[in-house]
Every structure is written in structure tokens, then in C-alpha cells.
PASESE-582350 format. One record per residue (C-alpha): x, y, z; residue in three letters. Coordinates in Angstrom, 3 decimals, padded with zeros to 6 digits. Last residue first. Example, Ala and Ser with C-alpha at 12.3 -4.5 7.8 and 13.67 -1.06 7.14 Angstrom:
BEGIN
<atom><east>013.670</east><north>-001.060</north><up>007.140</up><residu>Ser</residu></atom>
<atom><east>012.300</east><north>-004.500</north><up>007.800</up><residu>Ala</residu></atom>
END
This chain:
BEGIN
<atom><east>-081.925</east><north>066.208</north><up>-027.520</up><residu>Unk</residu></atom>
<atom><east>-079.922</east><north>069.270</north><up>-026.450</up><residu>Unk</residu></atom>
<atom><east>-076.265</east><north>069.010</north><up>-025.437</up><residu>Unk</residu></atom>
<atom><east>-074.501</east><north>071.568</north><up>-023.330</up><residu>Unk</residu></atom>
<atom><east>-070.722</east><north>071.276</north><up>-023.196</up><residu>Unk</residu></atom>
<atom><east>-068.932</east><north>073.142</north><up>-020.436</up><residu>Unk</residu></atom>
<atom><east>-065.086</east><north>073.712</north><up>-020.637</up><residu>Unk</residu></atom>
<atom><east>-062.982</east><north>073.403</north><up>-017.520</up><residu>Unk</residu></atom>
<atom><east>-059.564</east><north>075.166</north><up>-017.853</up><residu>Unk</residu></atom>
<atom><east>-056.274</east><north>074.626</north><up>-016.184</up><residu>Unk</residu></atom>
<atom><east>-052.734</east><north>076.104</north><up>-016.441</up><residu>Unk</residu></atom>
<atom><east>-054.153</east><north>078.961</north><up>-018.543</up><residu>Unk</residu></atom>
<atom><east>-053.070</east><north>079.198</north><up>-022.183</up><residu>Unk</residu></atom>
<atom><east>-050.973</east><north>082.049</north><up>-023.482</up><residu>Unk</residu></atom>
<atom><east>-051.318</east><north>085.584</north><up>-024.849</up><residu>Unk</residu></atom>
<atom><east>-052.499</east><north>084.118</north><up>-028.155</up><residu>Unk</residu></atom>
<atom><east>-055.622</east><north>082.865</north><up>-026.382</up><residu>Unk</residu></atom>
<atom><east>-056.078</east><north>079.074</north><up>-026.151</up><residu>Unk</residu></atom>
<atom><east>-058.631</east><north>077.810</north><up>-028.595</up><residu>Unk</residu></atom>
<atom><east>-062.034</east><north>076.122</north><up>-027.831</up><residu>Unk</residu></atom>
<atom><east>-064.498</east><north>074.356</north><up>-030.121</up><residu>Unk</residu></atom>
<atom><east>-067.446</east><north>072.463</north><up>-028.657</up><residu>Unk</residu></atom>
<atom><east>-070.585</east><north>070.715</north><up>-029.979</up><residu>Unk</residu></atom>
<atom><east>-069.376</east><north>069.882</north><up>-033.499</up><residu>Unk</residu></atom>
<atom><east>-071.845</east><north>067.557</north><up>-035.215</up><residu>Unk</residu></atom>
<atom><east>-070.266</east><north>064.364</north><up>-036.623</up><residu>Unk</residu></atom>
<atom><east>-069.841</east><north>063.625</north><up>-040.269</up><residu>Unk</residu></atom>
<atom><east>-071.830</east><north>060.708</north><up>-041.688</up><residu>Unk</residu></atom>
<atom><east>-070.145</east><north>057.614</north><up>-043.050</up><residu>Unk</residu></atom>
<atom><east>-069.750</east><north>056.161</north><up>-039.591</up><residu>Unk</residu></atom>
<atom><east>-073.573</east><north>055.906</north><up>-039.267</up><residu>Unk</residu></atom>
<atom><east>-074.339</east><north>055.887</north><up>-035.577</up><residu>Unk</residu></atom>
<atom><east>-073.645</east><north>059.617</north><up>-035.743</up><residu>Unk</residu></atom>
<atom><east>-071.048</east><north>061.283</north><up>-033.627</up><residu>Unk</residu></atom>
<atom><east>-071.385</east><north>064.270</north><up>-031.315</up><residu>Unk</residu></atom>
<atom><east>-068.157</east><north>066.109</north><up>-031.798</up><residu>Unk</residu></atom>
<atom><east>-065.603</east><north>067.882</north><up>-029.501</up><residu>Unk</residu></atom>
<atom><east>-062.907</east><north>070.240</north><up>-030.818</up><residu>Unk</residu></atom>
<atom><east>-059.843</east><north>071.207</north><up>-028.880</up><residu>Unk</residu></atom>
<atom><east>-057.263</east><north>073.827</north><up>-029.773</up><residu>Unk</residu></atom>
<atom><east>-053.752</east><north>074.763</north><up>-028.486</up><residu>Unk</residu></atom>
<atom><east>-051.205</east><north>076.508</north><up>-030.585</up><residu>Unk</residu></atom>
<atom><east>-047.620</east><north>077.702</north><up>-029.777</up><residu>Unk</residu></atom>
<atom><east>-045.625</east><north>079.209</north><up>-032.618</up><residu>Unk</residu></atom>
<atom><east>-042.215</east><north>078.056</north><up>-033.620</up><residu>Unk</residu></atom>
<atom><east>-039.614</east><north>080.697</north><up>-034.396</up><residu>Unk</residu></atom>
<atom><east>-036.933</east><north>078.917</north><up>-032.339</up><residu>Unk</residu></atom>
<atom><east>-038.128</east><north>075.425</north><up>-031.628</up><residu>Unk</residu></atom>
<atom><east>-040.742</east><north>075.265</north><up>-028.850</up><residu>Unk</residu></atom>
<atom><east>-040.084</east><north>074.625</north><up>-025.166</up><residu>Unk</residu></atom>
<atom><east>-043.041</east><north>073.213</north><up>-023.182</up><residu>Unk</residu></atom>
<atom><east>-045.927</east><north>075.113</north><up>-021.488</up><residu>Unk</residu></atom>
<atom><east>-048.096</east><north>073.072</north><up>-019.208</up><residu>Unk</residu></atom>
<atom><east>-051.863</east><north>072.560</north><up>-019.529</up><residu>Unk</residu></atom>
<atom><east>-054.554</east><north>070.642</north><up>-017.634</up><residu>Unk</residu></atom>
<atom><east>-057.687</east><north>070.473</north><up>-019.722</up><residu>Unk</residu></atom>
<atom><east>-061.119</east><north>069.650</north><up>-018.295</up><residu>Unk</residu></atom>
<atom><east>-064.248</east><north>068.540</north><up>-020.134</up><residu>Unk</residu></atom>
<atom><east>-067.805</east><north>069.183</north><up>-019.210</up><residu>Unk</residu></atom>
<atom><east>-071.281</east><north>067.854</north><up>-019.855</up><residu>Unk</residu></atom>
<atom><east>-074.672</east><north>069.373</north><up>-019.041</up><residu>Unk</residu></atom>
<atom><east>-077.941</east><north>068.360</north><up>-020.764</up><residu>Unk</residu></atom>
<atom><east>-078.364</east><north>065.233</north><up>-022.867</up><residu>Unk</residu></atom>
<atom><east>-075.475</east><north>062.923</north><up>-022.365</up><residu>Unk</residu></atom>
<atom><east>-072.117</east><north>062.752</north><up>-024.113</up><residu>Unk</residu></atom>
<atom><east>-069.592</east><north>059.982</north><up>-024.441</up><residu>Unk</residu></atom>
<atom><east>-068.622</east><north>057.900</north><up>-021.449</up><residu>Unk</residu></atom>
<atom><east>-065.165</east><north>057.331</north><up>-022.866</up><residu>Unk</residu></atom>
<atom><east>-064.568</east><north>059.914</north><up>-025.527</up><residu>Unk</residu></atom>
<atom><east>-063.378</east><north>058.385</north><up>-028.794</up><residu>Unk</residu></atom>
<atom><east>-060.029</east><north>060.067</north><up>-029.250</up><residu>Unk</residu></atom>
<atom><east>-057.979</east><north>062.026</north><up>-031.824</up><residu>Unk</residu></atom>
<atom><east>-054.538</east><north>063.417</north><up>-031.021</up><residu>Unk</residu></atom>
<atom><east>-052.390</east><north>066.061</north><up>-032.683</up><residu>Unk</residu></atom>
<atom><east>-048.842</east><north>066.719</north><up>-031.479</up><residu>Unk</residu></atom>
<atom><east>-046.384</east><north>068.856</north><up>-029.587</up><residu>Unk</residu></atom>
<atom><east>-047.268</east><north>067.134</north><up>-026.317</up><residu>Unk</residu></atom>
<atom><east>-050.543</east><north>065.263</north><up>-025.783</up><residu>Unk</residu></atom>
<atom><east>-050.861</east><north>063.811</north><up>-022.266</up><residu>Unk</residu></atom>
<atom><east>-052.514</east><north>060.373</north><up>-021.938</up><residu>Unk</residu></atom>
<atom><east>-056.251</east><north>060.563</north><up>-021.046</up><residu>Unk</residu></atom>
<atom><east>-057.837</east><north>060.839</north><up>-017.632</up><residu>Unk</residu></atom>
<atom><east>-061.299</east><north>059.297</north><up>-017.290</up><residu>Unk</residu></atom>
<atom><east>-063.710</east><north>060.511</north><up>-014.567</up><residu>Unk</residu></atom>
<atom><east>-066.299</east><north>061.541</north><up>-017.155</up><residu>Unk</residu></atom>
<atom><east>-063.747</east><north>063.831</north><up>-018.889</up><residu>Unk</residu></atom>
<atom><east>-060.042</east><north>064.456</north><up>-018.492</up><residu>Unk</residu></atom>
<atom><east>-057.510</east><north>065.936</north><up>-020.948</up><residu>Unk</residu></atom>
<atom><east>-053.759</east><north>066.385</north><up>-020.323</up><residu>Unk</residu></atom>
<atom><east>-052.042</east><north>068.998</north><up>-022.445</up><residu>Unk</residu></atom>
<atom><east>-048.358</east><north>069.416</north><up>-022.866</up><residu>Unk</residu></atom>
<atom><east>-047.899</east><north>072.767</north><up>-024.628</up><residu>Unk</residu></atom>
<atom><east>-045.888</east><north>074.327</north><up>-027.411</up><residu>Unk</residu></atom>
<atom><east>-048.096</east><north>072.502</north><up>-029.828</up><residu>Unk</residu></atom>
<atom><east>-051.314</east><north>070.831</north><up>-028.665</up><residu>Unk</residu></atom>
<atom><east>-054.058</east><north>069.892</north><up>-031.129</up><residu>Unk</residu></atom>
<atom><east>-056.852</east><north>067.871</north><up>-029.566</up><residu>Unk</residu></atom>
<atom><east>-059.554</east><north>066.294</north><up>-031.699</up><residu>Unk</residu></atom>
<atom><east>-062.567</east><north>064.852</north><up>-029.899</up><residu>Unk</residu></atom>
<atom><east>-065.074</east><north>062.041</north><up>-030.173</up><residu>Unk</residu></atom>
<atom><east>-068.603</east><north>061.342</north><up>-029.020</up><residu>Unk</residu></atom>
<atom><east>-071.166</east><north>058.534</north><up>-028.988</up><residu>Unk</residu></atom>
<atom><east>-074.435</east><north>059.893</north><up>-027.712</up><residu>Unk</residu></atom>
<atom><east>-076.843</east><north>059.175</north><up>-024.853</up><residu>Unk</residu></atom>
<atom><east>-073.958</east><north>057.816</north><up>-022.775</up><residu>Unk</residu></atom>
<atom><east>-073.817</east><north>054.781</north><up>-020.529</up><residu>Unk</residu></atom>
<atom><east>-071.739</east><north>056.074</north><up>-017.636</up><residu>Unk</residu></atom>
<atom><east>-068.101</east><north>054.996</north><up>-017.171</up><residu>Unk</residu></atom>
<atom><east>-066.949</east><north>052.238</north><up>-014.844</up><residu>Unk</residu></atom>
<atom><east>-063.853</east><north>053.637</north><up>-013.125</up><residu>Unk</residu></atom>
<atom><east>-060.478</east><north>052.710</north><up>-014.568</up><residu>Unk</residu></atom>
<atom><east>-058.848</east><north>049.515</north><up>-013.330</up><residu>Unk</residu></atom>
<atom><east>-055.615</east><north>050.170</north><up>-011.433</up><residu>Unk</residu></atom>
<atom><east>-052.443</east><north>050.100</north><up>-013.547</up><residu>Unk</residu></atom>
<atom><east>-050.651</east><north>046.775</north><up>-013.760</up><residu>Unk</residu></atom>
<atom><east>-047.372</east><north>045.946</north><up>-012.186</up><residu>Unk</residu></atom>
<atom><east>-043.919</east><north>044.543</north><up>-013.085</up><residu>Unk</residu></atom>
<atom><east>-043.717</east><north>046.208</north><up>-016.560</up><residu>Unk</residu></atom>
<atom><east>-043.071</east><north>042.984</north><up>-018.487</up><residu>Unk</residu></atom>
<atom><east>-040.011</east><north>043.365</north><up>-020.670</up><residu>Unk</residu></atom>
<atom><east>-040.354</east><north>043.408</north><up>-024.449</up><residu>Unk</residu></atom>
<atom><east>-041.107</east><north>047.164</north><up>-024.682</up><residu>Unk</residu></atom>
<atom><east>-038.012</east><north>047.789</north><up>-022.526</up><residu>Unk</residu></atom>
<atom><east>-035.712</east><north>046.124</north><up>-025.062</up><residu>Unk</residu></atom>
<atom><east>-034.003</east><north>042.834</north><up>-024.142</up><residu>Unk</residu></atom>
<atom><east>-036.183</east><north>040.783</north><up>-026.461</up><residu>Unk</residu></atom>
<atom><east>-034.907</east><north>043.098</north><up>-029.206</up><residu>Unk</residu></atom>
<atom><east>-031.665</east><north>041.217</north><up>-029.281</up><residu>Unk</residu></atom>
<atom><east>-033.244</east><north>038.221</north><up>-031.044</up><residu>Unk</residu></atom>
<atom><east>-032.412</east><north>034.753</north><up>-029.795</up><residu>Unk</residu></atom>
<atom><east>-031.177</east><north>032.764</north><up>-032.808</up><residu>Unk</residu></atom>
<atom><east>-033.078</east><north>029.734</north><up>-034.147</up><residu>Unk</residu></atom>
<atom><east>-032.080</east><north>030.146</north><up>-037.767</up><residu>Unk</residu></atom>
<atom><east>-035.726</east><north>030.981</north><up>-038.593</up><residu>Unk</residu></atom>
<atom><east>-035.449</east><north>033.852</north><up>-036.100</up><residu>Unk</residu></atom>
<atom><east>-032.239</east><north>035.128</north><up>-037.745</up><residu>Unk</residu></atom>
<atom><east>-033.791</east><north>035.050</north><up>-041.209</up><residu>Unk</residu></atom>
<atom><east>-036.980</east><north>036.774</north><up>-039.973</up><residu>Unk</residu></atom>
<atom><east>-034.910</east><north>039.530</north><up>-038.396</up><residu>Unk</residu></atom>
<atom><east>-032.950</east><north>039.925</north><up>-041.617</up><residu>Unk</residu></atom>
<atom><east>-036.241</east><north>040.214</north><up>-043.606</up><residu>Unk</residu></atom>
<atom><east>-037.457</east><north>043.144</north><up>-041.488</up><residu>Unk</residu></atom>
<atom><east>-039.969</east><north>045.145</north><up>-043.536</up><residu>Unk</residu></atom>
<atom><east>-042.774</east><north>042.606</north><up>-043.354</up><residu>Unk</residu></atom>
<atom><east>-042.004</east><north>041.806</north><up>-039.694</up><residu>Unk</residu></atom>
<atom><east>-045.346</east><north>042.817</north><up>-038.178</up><residu>Unk</residu></atom>
<atom><east>-045.547</east><north>043.002</north><up>-034.442</up><residu>Unk</residu></atom>
<atom><east>-048.770</east><north>041.505</north><up>-032.984</up><residu>Unk</residu></atom>
<atom><east>-049.748</east><north>042.592</north><up>-029.452</up><residu>Unk</residu></atom>
<atom><east>-051.929</east><north>040.744</north><up>-027.058</up><residu>Unk</residu></atom>
<atom><east>-054.113</east><north>041.395</north><up>-024.011</up><residu>Unk</residu></atom>
<atom><east>-054.750</east><north>040.610</north><up>-020.335</up><residu>Unk</residu></atom>
<atom><east>-054.832</east><north>036.913</north><up>-019.566</up><residu>Unk</residu></atom>
<atom><east>-055.125</east><north>036.031</north><up>-015.879</up><residu>Unk</residu></atom>
<atom><east>-052.578</east><north>034.564</north><up>-013.511</up><residu>Unk</residu></atom>
<atom><east>-053.711</east><north>033.660</north><up>-010.001</up><residu>Unk</residu></atom>
<atom><east>-052.627</east><north>035.099</north><up>-006.590</up><residu>Unk</residu></atom>
<atom><east>-055.537</east><north>037.437</north><up>-006.192</up><residu>Unk</residu></atom>
<atom><east>-054.770</east><north>038.926</north><up>-009.603</up><residu>Unk</residu></atom>
<atom><east>-051.533</east><north>038.105</north><up>-011.531</up><residu>Unk</residu></atom>
<atom><east>-051.147</east><north>039.829</north><up>-014.938</up><residu>Unk</residu></atom>
<atom><east>-050.734</east><north>038.474</north><up>-018.451</up><residu>Unk</residu></atom>
<atom><east>-049.565</east><north>039.681</north><up>-021.783</up><residu>Unk</residu></atom>
<atom><east>-049.350</east><north>037.629</north><up>-025.021</up><residu>Unk</residu></atom>
<atom><east>-046.811</east><north>038.777</north><up>-027.575</up><residu>Unk</residu></atom>
<atom><east>-047.096</east><north>037.577</north><up>-031.122</up><residu>Unk</residu></atom>
<atom><east>-044.359</east><north>038.187</north><up>-033.610</up><residu>Unk</residu></atom>
<atom><east>-044.836</east><north>037.807</north><up>-037.359</up><residu>Unk</residu></atom>
<atom><east>-044.617</east><north>035.265</north><up>-040.157</up><residu>Unk</residu></atom>
<atom><east>-047.530</east><north>035.893</north><up>-042.532</up><residu>Unk</residu></atom>
<atom><east>-051.125</east><north>034.901</north><up>-042.890</up><residu>Unk</residu></atom>
<atom><east>-052.632</east><north>037.333</north><up>-045.495</up><residu>Unk</residu></atom>
<atom><east>-052.479</east><north>034.818</north><up>-048.335</up><residu>Unk</residu></atom>
<atom><east>-054.470</east><north>032.403</north><up>-046.169</up><residu>Unk</residu></atom>
<atom><east>-057.435</east><north>034.818</north><up>-045.853</up><residu>Unk</residu></atom>
<atom><east>-057.922</east><north>035.975</north><up>-042.241</up><residu>Unk</residu></atom>
<atom><east>-059.088</east><north>033.785</north><up>-039.421</up><residu>Unk</residu></atom>
<atom><east>-056.523</east><north>035.054</north><up>-036.930</up><residu>Unk</residu></atom>
<atom><east>-053.710</east><north>032.829</north><up>-038.069</up><residu>Unk</residu></atom>
<atom><east>-050.238</east><north>033.964</north><up>-036.907</up><residu>Unk</residu></atom>
<atom><east>-047.543</east><north>032.378</north><up>-039.003</up><residu>Unk</residu></atom>
<atom><east>-044.511</east><north>032.148</north><up>-036.657</up><residu>Unk</residu></atom>
<atom><east>-042.704</east><north>033.744</north><up>-033.733</up><residu>Unk</residu></atom>
<atom><east>-043.890</east><north>033.754</north><up>-030.139</up><residu>Unk</residu></atom>
<atom><east>-043.481</east><north>035.933</north><up>-027.076</up><residu>Unk</residu></atom>
<atom><east>-045.132</east><north>034.960</north><up>-023.724</up><residu>Unk</residu></atom>
<atom><east>-045.627</east><north>037.631</north><up>-021.120</up><residu>Unk</residu></atom>
<atom><east>-045.676</east><north>038.271</north><up>-017.416</up><residu>Unk</residu></atom>
<atom><east>-046.936</east><north>040.731</north><up>-014.795</up><residu>Unk</residu></atom>
<atom><east>-047.192</east><north>040.517</north><up>-011.011</up><residu>Unk</residu></atom>
<atom><east>-043.564</east><north>041.099</north><up>-010.411</up><residu>Unk</residu></atom>
<atom><east>-041.578</east><north>040.461</north><up>-013.599</up><residu>Unk</residu></atom>
<atom><east>-042.390</east><north>037.194</north><up>-015.424</up><residu>Unk</residu></atom>
<atom><east>-040.831</east><north>035.987</north><up>-018.666</up><residu>Unk</residu></atom>
<atom><east>-041.539</east><north>033.296</north><up>-021.235</up><residu>Unk</residu></atom>
<atom><east>-039.528</east><north>033.933</north><up>-024.362</up><residu>Unk</residu></atom>
<atom><east>-039.040</east><north>032.923</north><up>-028.001</up><residu>Unk</residu></atom>
<atom><east>-041.796</east><north>030.327</north><up>-028.216</up><residu>Unk</residu></atom>
<atom><east>-042.210</east><north>028.928</north><up>-031.737</up><residu>Unk</residu></atom>
<atom><east>-045.705</east><north>028.984</north><up>-033.259</up><residu>Unk</residu></atom>
<atom><east>-047.144</east><north>025.885</north><up>-034.903</up><residu>Unk</residu></atom>
<atom><east>-049.973</east><north>025.511</north><up>-032.382</up><residu>Unk</residu></atom>
<atom><east>-050.495</east><north>028.771</north><up>-030.554</up><residu>Unk</residu></atom>
<atom><east>-053.990</east><north>029.365</north><up>-031.871</up><residu>Unk</residu></atom>
<atom><east>-054.786</east><north>032.955</north><up>-032.727</up><residu>Unk</residu></atom>
<atom><east>-057.954</east><north>034.580</north><up>-031.280</up><residu>Unk</residu></atom>
<atom><east>-060.352</east><north>034.911</north><up>-034.236</up><residu>Unk</residu></atom>
<atom><east>-061.270</east><north>038.156</north><up>-035.942</up><residu>Unk</residu></atom>
<atom><east>-064.869</east><north>038.114</north><up>-037.125</up><residu>Unk</residu></atom>
<atom><east>-065.870</east><north>040.489</north><up>-034.305</up><residu>Unk</residu></atom>
<atom><east>-069.170</east><north>040.196</north><up>-032.498</up><residu>Unk</residu></atom>
<atom><east>-067.851</east><north>038.380</north><up>-029.379</up><residu>Unk</residu></atom>
<atom><east>-067.035</east><north>041.466</north><up>-027.296</up><residu>Unk</residu></atom>
<atom><east>-070.138</east><north>043.241</north><up>-028.694</up><residu>Unk</residu></atom>
<atom><east>-072.438</east><north>040.963</north><up>-026.650</up><residu>Unk</residu></atom>
<atom><east>-070.781</east><north>042.002</north><up>-023.339</up><residu>Unk</residu></atom>
<atom><east>-071.870</east><north>044.776</north><up>-023.412</up><residu>Unk</residu></atom>
<atom><east>-074.230</east><north>046.263</north><up>-025.989</up><residu>Unk</residu></atom>
<atom><east>-073.031</east><north>049.017</north><up>-028.300</up><residu>Unk</residu></atom>
<atom><east>-073.180</east><north>052.770</north><up>-028.029</up><residu>Unk</residu></atom>
<atom><east>-069.518</east><north>053.161</north><up>-028.831</up><residu>Unk</residu></atom>
<atom><east>-069.043</east><north>054.454</north><up>-025.269</up><residu>Unk</residu></atom>
<atom><east>-070.727</east><north>051.216</north><up>-024.073</up><residu>Unk</residu></atom>
<atom><east>-068.119</east><north>049.131</north><up>-025.890</up><residu>Unk</residu></atom>
<atom><east>-065.143</east><north>051.310</north><up>-024.870</up><residu>Unk</residu></atom>
<atom><east>-066.115</east><north>051.234</north><up>-021.171</up><residu>Unk</residu></atom>
<atom><east>-066.611</east><north>047.406</north><up>-021.237</up><residu>Unk</residu></atom>
<atom><east>-063.268</east><north>046.947</north><up>-022.951</up><residu>Unk</residu></atom>
<atom><east>-061.359</east><north>049.027</north><up>-020.422</up><residu>Unk</residu></atom>
<atom><east>-063.215</east><north>047.342</north><up>-017.542</up><residu>Unk</residu></atom>
<atom><east>-062.314</east><north>043.857</north><up>-018.753</up><residu>Unk</residu></atom>
<atom><east>-058.727</east><north>044.889</north><up>-019.384</up><residu>Unk</residu></atom>
<atom><east>-058.264</east><north>046.095</north><up>-015.775</up><residu>Unk</residu></atom>
<atom><east>-060.182</east><north>043.168</north><up>-014.258</up><residu>Unk</residu></atom>
<atom><east>-057.824</east><north>040.841</north><up>-016.011</up><residu>Unk</residu></atom>
<atom><east>-059.294</east><north>038.172</north><up>-018.331</up><residu>Unk</residu></atom>
<atom><east>-060.203</east><north>034.522</north><up>-017.557</up><residu>Unk</residu></atom>
<atom><east>-063.252</east><north>034.798</north><up>-015.325</up><residu>Unk</residu></atom>
<atom><east>-064.826</east><north>037.526</north><up>-017.492</up><residu>Unk</residu></atom>
<atom><east>-064.474</east><north>035.278</north><up>-020.577</up><residu>Unk</residu></atom>
<atom><east>-065.895</east><north>032.274</north><up>-018.775</up><residu>Unk</residu></atom>
<atom><east>-069.036</east><north>034.297</north><up>-017.893</up><residu>Unk</residu></atom>
<atom><east>-069.338</east><north>035.781</north><up>-021.379</up><residu>Unk</residu></atom>
<atom><east>-069.139</east><north>032.367</north><up>-023.155</up><residu>Unk</residu></atom>
<atom><east>-068.903</east><north>033.181</north><up>-026.882</up><residu>Unk</residu></atom>
<atom><east>-067.690</east><north>029.599</north><up>-027.534</up><residu>Unk</residu></atom>
<atom><east>-064.633</east><north>030.859</north><up>-029.396</up><residu>Unk</residu></atom>
<atom><east>-064.031</east><north>033.685</north><up>-026.957</up><residu>Unk</residu></atom>
<atom><east>-064.336</east><north>031.406</north><up>-023.886</up><residu>Unk</residu></atom>
<atom><east>-061.932</east><north>028.901</north><up>-025.529</up><residu>Unk</residu></atom>
<atom><east>-059.415</east><north>031.699</north><up>-026.129</up><residu>Unk</residu></atom>
<atom><east>-059.592</east><north>032.794</north><up>-022.459</up><residu>Unk</residu></atom>
<atom><east>-059.086</east><north>029.262</north><up>-021.169</up><residu>Unk</residu></atom>
<atom><east>-056.281</east><north>028.655</north><up>-023.648</up><residu>Unk</residu></atom>
<atom><east>-054.587</east><north>031.802</north><up>-022.554</up><residu>Unk</residu></atom>
<atom><east>-054.648</east><north>030.671</north><up>-018.911</up><residu>Unk</residu></atom>
<atom><east>-053.307</east><north>027.233</north><up>-019.959</up><residu>Unk</residu></atom>
<atom><east>-050.579</east><north>028.900</north><up>-022.027</up><residu>Unk</residu></atom>
<atom><east>-049.645</east><north>030.996</north><up>-018.956</up><residu>Unk</residu></atom>
<atom><east>-049.183</east><north>027.969</north><up>-016.680</up><residu>Unk</residu></atom>
<atom><east>-047.189</east><north>025.853</north><up>-019.214</up><residu>Unk</residu></atom>
<atom><east>-044.979</east><north>028.795</north><up>-020.199</up><residu>Unk</residu></atom>
<atom><east>-044.271</east><north>029.665</north><up>-016.523</up><residu>Unk</residu></atom>
<atom><east>-043.246</east><north>026.013</north><up>-015.839</up><residu>Unk</residu></atom>
<atom><east>-041.010</east><north>025.978</north><up>-018.930</up><residu>Unk</residu></atom>
<atom><east>-039.406</east><north>029.273</north><up>-017.907</up><residu>Unk</residu></atom>
<atom><east>-038.860</east><north>028.037</north><up>-014.316</up><residu>Unk</residu></atom>
<atom><east>-037.339</east><north>024.775</north><up>-015.585</up><residu>Unk</residu></atom>
<atom><east>-035.011</east><north>026.679</north><up>-017.904</up><residu>Unk</residu></atom>
<atom><east>-034.004</east><north>029.037</north><up>-015.084</up><residu>Unk</residu></atom>
<atom><east>-033.370</east><north>026.028</north><up>-012.875</up><residu>Unk</residu></atom>
<atom><east>-031.157</east><north>024.476</north><up>-015.511</up><residu>Unk</residu></atom>
<atom><east>-029.153</east><north>027.625</north><up>-016.066</up><residu>Unk</residu></atom>
<atom><east>-028.897</east><north>028.668</north><up>-012.388</up><residu>Unk</residu></atom>
<atom><east>-028.100</east><north>025.076</north><up>-011.479</up><residu>Unk</residu></atom>
<atom><east>-025.138</east><north>024.506</north><up>-013.754</up><residu>Unk</residu></atom>
<atom><east>-022.488</east><north>026.693</north><up>-012.045</up><residu>Unk</residu></atom>
<atom><east>-023.412</east><north>025.757</north><up>-008.456</up><residu>Unk</residu></atom>
<atom><east>-023.662</east><north>022.102</north><up>-009.418</up><residu>Unk</residu></atom>
<atom><east>-020.156</east><north>022.280</north><up>-010.909</up><residu>Unk</residu></atom>
<atom><east>-018.814</east><north>024.040</north><up>-007.819</up><residu>Unk</residu></atom>
<atom><east>-020.440</east><north>021.372</north><up>-005.534</up><residu>Unk</residu></atom>
<atom><east>-018.857</east><north>018.653</north><up>-007.603</up><residu>Unk</residu></atom>
<atom><east>-015.471</east><north>020.308</north><up>-007.412</up><residu>Unk</residu></atom>
<atom><east>-015.788</east><north>020.800</north><up>-003.673</up><residu>Unk</residu></atom>
<atom><east>-016.915</east><north>017.191</north><up>-003.275</up><residu>Unk</residu></atom>
<atom><east>-014.043</east><north>016.090</north><up>-005.398</up><residu>Unk</residu></atom>
<atom><east>-011.525</east><north>018.041</north><up>-003.255</up><residu>Unk</residu></atom>
<atom><east>-012.988</east><north>016.699</north><up>-000.049</up><residu>Unk</residu></atom>
<atom><east>-012.870</east><north>013.121</north><up>-001.442</up><residu>Unk</residu></atom>
<atom><east>-009.230</east><north>013.714</north><up>-002.413</up><residu>Unk</residu></atom>
<atom><east>-008.397</east><north>015.109</north><up>001.088</up><residu>Unk</residu></atom>
<atom><east>-010.132</east><north>012.139</north><up>002.652</up><residu>Unk</residu></atom>
<atom><east>-008.108</east><north>009.736</north><up>000.442</up><residu>Unk</residu></atom>
<atom><east>-004.719</east><north>011.476</north><up>000.965</up><residu>Unk</residu></atom>
<atom><east>-004.064</east><north>010.122</north><up>004.450</up><residu>Unk</residu></atom>
<atom><east>-004.918</east><north>006.517</north><up>003.728</up><residu>Unk</residu></atom>
<atom><east>-002.878</east><north>006.144</north><up>000.593</up><residu>Unk</residu></atom>
<atom><east>000.194</east><north>008.167</north><up>001.823</up><residu>Unk</residu></atom>
<atom><east>002.676</east><north>005.362</north><up>002.153</up><residu>Unk</residu></atom>
<atom><east>001.465</east><north>003.448</north><up>-000.818</up><residu>Unk</residu></atom>
<atom><east>000.005</east><north>000.024</north><up>000.010</up><residu>Unk</residu></atom>
END
């Protein structure tokens, strides 16, 4: 027996255990991450499948149980503001929720109480076959009361990006998945208030140059408009009698020689989209400058 056989064996076992421990430490983050992603994918695809099945079967109760409260409220408000019947109008579209079969998963990611699945492939939404092209599909989810719910989707067209399609077909992970718009936000905004059922569908045009203007009406606050023109369907529309709209206004720098301009127009819209709406409000900021806040009354007669 070698002189040092007994004395070196424990040291060798200790060395091997350290080496094995190091190997496990190095490999576990990768394998664990893969397991976590696979588990997340399975959970979210089941949630999406429940929502899609509810849409196909036109099951309002199952639809409400599978979608986030935020998105459900946003859709309800838009439907009644369009003077349509909720929830019937949810199922009136000819567009079909895309099936996931045949699509390649690019990423399953969760941040906080939000998550998404990103796919690449031919996205079939019931359109003519010649219109089915290879694009990106992002499904968004949020966790409510400890359970995932489907929220919405976004399709990104790749018609003008042949190199991206080539890389995706080659199995490469695209760099754009690291961009902020492909990262779940971490939390959802609170659901908006339920808007009133209006007497009339209404829309507005807001022109805001040299100002950042935030519009609110019927308890709904809209995204600020800064150096641009925005058109909106007004959530909660118009009712007979008194209505009002509020603008909160901040001056912003303009290019040298640029002229500030702020104007809003509100229209009572016809049920026939081919007919022009009736203007019920037009307001312009004075040349001397806009106030920081203004509330504008709108009186509507039957």
C-alpha cells in the first residue's frame, strides 16, 4: 500500500466534493431558469387557452373569469361608449384569437405581477391564407388574487425586417427581447372607473403645440398630448344636458420661431360612420398664452 494512501483519500474526497459542488453551483442557475421558464410557459398557455376557448364559445361568464379586471373594464367602457351592447359586442368580431400550435416560443418571462409569452410564426386570426404571414405575437398576463389572468396581445409585423426573420428561422435569440417594450412592466395600472352609458357617441380632436395638455372627462384621464395632434373616442360619451371637459396645460419649449397653438374640438357622432359628426365644442387658447387649467362646459340638447 502506498505510504500516503490513507491520508490522501479524505483530502481527495473533499476536493471532489468541492469540485462537484462548484459544478452544481455553475449549472443550477441555467437548468433552474429553464425549468422556471417551462413552468411559466405551461401555466400561462393554460390561462390563454381558457380565454381563447371562452371567446370561441362566446361564453361571457368564462371570458370574464379569464381576463384581467383592468382589461375587462377598459373593454366594457369602450363598448358602451361606442353605443353598443356589453358583453355581446365582445364576441361580435370576425377576428379569431390565434392558436399557438405551430408557433415557436421565444421567451416566457415574469416580472412582479406581470408576465408575457413571445412567439414567432404564422399567426392565423381567421384571415385569408395569403394574409397569414410570419410575425411576432406577444401575449400579456397579470396576476390577480394570486392567480394569472390573460390581459391582451400585441402583434408586431415583420414585413420590412427580412434579416430579423432570417435570424429567427435560424433559431437565434433576437436582441430586441432585451428592449423595454419586451420586458413585463412589473405591475398593472388600477382598473379605470366604470363609465356612464352615454346618450351619444362622441369624439374629440386635440391639437397641442408648445404645450403638454392632459384631458379628462367623465372621470377618465387621457394620456398627455405634447407637440402633436390626437384624436379620441370619448369614454362615457355625451349625455343630454350638461357635460364638461377639463384640460390641464403646461408650457413646453418650442423650436426657435415656432408658434404655440392649443385647440380642442368635440363632436357628437352619428351611428352611421359615413356621416360627419356635429361639432358641440371648439375652444382655442388665447395668443397671450393658455391657462394652467380650464374646464369647458358642453351643453347637449336632444
